[in-house]
One Martini backbone bead per residue (centre of mass of N, CA, C, O) as a GRO file, in nm:
protein
  120
    1PRO     BB    1  -2.549  -2.095  -1.391
    2ASN     BB    2  -2.410  -2.169  -1.085
    3VAL     BB    3  -2.477  -1.869  -1.014
    4GLN     BB    4  -2.552  -1.587  -0.827
    5VAL     BB    5  -2.718  -1.286  -0.939
    6VAL     BB    6  -2.712  -0.950  -0.799
    7GLY     BB    7  -2.916  -0.660  -0.836
    8VAL     BB    8  -2.866  -0.318  -0.733
    9GLU     BB    9  -3.124  -0.068  -0.793
   10THR     BB   10  -3.301   0.250  -0.841
   11HIS     BB   11  -3.406   0.190  -1.097
   12LYS     BB   12  -3.637   0.113  -1.291
   13HIS     BB   13  -3.813  -0.145  -1.389
   14ASP     BB   14  -3.736  -0.281  -1.705
   15ASP     BB   15  -3.703  -0.443  -1.999
   16SER     BB   16  -3.402  -0.522  -1.952
   17ILE     BB   17  -3.455  -0.675  -1.696
   18ASP     BB   18  -3.661  -0.876  -1.803
   19ALA     BB   19  -3.465  -1.004  -2.007
   20MET     BB   20  -3.263  -1.113  -1.802
   21LEU     BB   21  -3.468  -1.287  -1.640
   22ASP     BB   22  -3.534  -1.473  -1.880
   23VAL     BB   23  -3.233  -1.571  -1.954
   24TYR     BB   24  -3.145  -1.544  -1.628
   25PRO     BB   25  -3.233  -1.738  -1.357
   26ASN     BB   26  -2.972  -1.634  -1.167
   27PHE     BB   27  -3.120  -1.355  -1.163
   28ALA     BB   28  -3.150  -1.076  -0.937
   29PHE     BB   29  -3.372  -0.803  -0.858
   30ILE     BB   30  -3.313  -0.496  -0.671
   31ASN     BB   31  -3.538  -0.214  -0.611
   32GLN     BB   32  -3.291  -0.043  -0.445
   33PRO     BB   33  -3.088   0.075  -0.250
   34SER     BB   34  -2.760  -0.017  -0.136
   35MET     BB   35  -2.838   0.177   0.112
   36PRO     BB   36  -2.903  -0.025   0.290
   37ILE     BB   37  -2.874  -0.344   0.295
   38PRO     BB   38  -3.043  -0.563   0.154
   39ASP     BB   39  -3.173  -0.857   0.270
   40ALA     BB   40  -3.137  -1.019  -0.022
   41VAL     BB   41  -2.843  -1.002   0.027
   42PRO     BB   42  -2.598  -1.210   0.030
   43HIS     BB   43  -2.366  -1.407   0.144
   44GLY     BB   44  -2.069  -1.465  -0.034
   45ILE     BB   45  -1.934  -1.259  -0.214
   46ASP     BB   46  -1.728  -1.256  -0.509
   47ILE     BB   47  -1.864  -1.005  -0.666
   48LEU     BB   48  -1.811  -0.648  -0.649
   49HIS     BB   49  -1.991  -0.355  -0.764
   50ILE     BB   50  -1.892  -0.018  -0.746
   51ASP     BB   51  -2.158   0.241  -0.820
   52THR     BB   52  -2.152   0.523  -0.686
   53GLU     BB   53  -2.110   0.789  -0.563
   54HIS     BB   54  -1.859   1.043  -0.652
   55SER     BB   55  -1.706   0.963  -0.359
   56TRP     BB   56  -1.520   0.883  -0.104
   57SER     BB   57  -1.731   0.822   0.117
   58MET     BB   58  -1.917   0.630  -0.051
   59ALA     BB   59  -1.707   0.421  -0.143
   60HIS     BB   60  -1.606   0.350   0.138
   61TYR     BB   61  -1.877   0.278   0.275
   62GLU     BB   62  -1.976   0.059   0.082
   63PHE     BB   63  -1.744  -0.133   0.133
   64MET     BB   64  -1.773  -0.159   0.446
   65ILE     BB   65  -2.069  -0.278   0.448
   66TYR     BB   66  -2.000  -0.530   0.247
   67GLU     BB   67  -1.753  -0.686   0.362
   68PRO     BB   68  -1.907  -0.901   0.545
   69ARG     BB   69  -2.034  -1.033   0.260
   70LEU     BB   70  -1.779  -1.145   0.176
   71SER     BB   71  -1.569  -1.341   0.080
   72ASP     BB   72  -1.255  -1.432   0.154
   73VAL     BB   73  -1.247  -1.424  -0.166
   74ALA     BB   74  -1.254  -1.122  -0.371
   75VAL     BB   75  -1.400  -0.908  -0.613
   76VAL     BB   76  -1.350  -0.549  -0.657
   77LEU     BB   77  -1.534  -0.304  -0.828
   78PHE     BB   78  -1.448   0.023  -0.964
   79ASP     BB   79  -1.632   0.294  -1.060
   80ASP     BB   80  -1.540   0.608  -1.143
   81LEU     BB   81  -1.254   0.722  -1.042
   82HIS     BB   82  -1.266   1.031  -1.208
   83ALA     BB   83  -1.496   1.150  -1.084
   84LYS     BB   84  -1.489   1.456  -1.024
   85ASP     BB   85  -1.237   1.438  -0.754
   86ASP     BB   86  -1.122   1.137  -0.722
   87GLY     BB   87  -1.257   0.984  -0.480
   88VAL     BB   88  -1.263   0.689  -0.565
   89LEU     BB   89  -0.965   0.661  -0.604
   90ARG     BB   90  -0.884   0.717  -0.316
   91ALA     BB   91  -1.027   0.479  -0.189
   92PHE     BB   92  -0.895   0.258  -0.360
   93GLU     BB   93  -0.594   0.325  -0.266
   94GLU     BB   94  -0.643   0.278   0.051
   95PHE     BB   95  -0.681  -0.005   0.016
   96PRO     BB   96  -0.496  -0.310   0.146
   97TYR     BB   97  -0.498  -0.425  -0.156
   98LYS     BB   98  -0.489  -0.575  -0.437
   99LYS     BB   99  -0.438  -0.379  -0.746
  100ILE     BB  100  -0.597  -0.250  -1.050
  101GLN     BB  101  -0.570  -0.012  -1.311
  102ARG     BB  102  -0.835   0.013  -1.585
  103ASP     BB  103  -0.932   0.267  -1.774
  104GLY     BB  104  -0.997   0.123  -2.052
  105LEU     BB  105  -1.277   0.001  -1.945
  106HIS     BB  106  -1.340   0.334  -1.869
  107PRO     BB  107  -1.243   0.608  -2.026
  108GLU     BB  108  -1.411   0.843  -1.893
  109CYS     BB  109  -1.361   0.735  -1.554
  110GLY     BB  110  -1.266   0.463  -1.478
  111PHE     BB  111  -1.099   0.154  -1.340
  112GLY     BB  112  -1.116  -0.091  -1.065
  113ILE     BB  113  -0.925  -0.374  -0.923
  114MET     BB  114  -0.989  -0.588  -0.640
  115LEU     BB  115  -0.828  -0.806  -0.404
  116TYR     BB  116  -0.995  -0.973  -0.162
  117GLU     BB  117  -0.850  -1.062   0.167
  118ARG     BB  118  -0.912  -1.200   0.440
  119ASN     BB  119  -0.672  -1.132   0.678
  120LYS     BB  120  -0.434  -0.946   0.503
   0.00000   0.00000   0.00000
């Protein structure tokens, strides 16, 4: 309850979003594409979940444009590592930060967790 959670999604605002807004007053929903970054997305992001188009270029680009808004130490989650041609996996593996791959968290397509540390 002491942190702000912001969701950015292009899907229509539906009843499930309304239910979350009712239960979690610290949750804000932005109904627009994640790129370019919506103005309402704050700086100092502690946890970033990248669930973009399933390609190397989009996963790489989305991380790069959000990186300036991350806290000095942040957790970055990558969804769907193995979708399409493993492009998201390739981007995930190329970033020079500590990471763990835990495909069991998303058995159909894979999941990666990266510890981002600015200036490391």
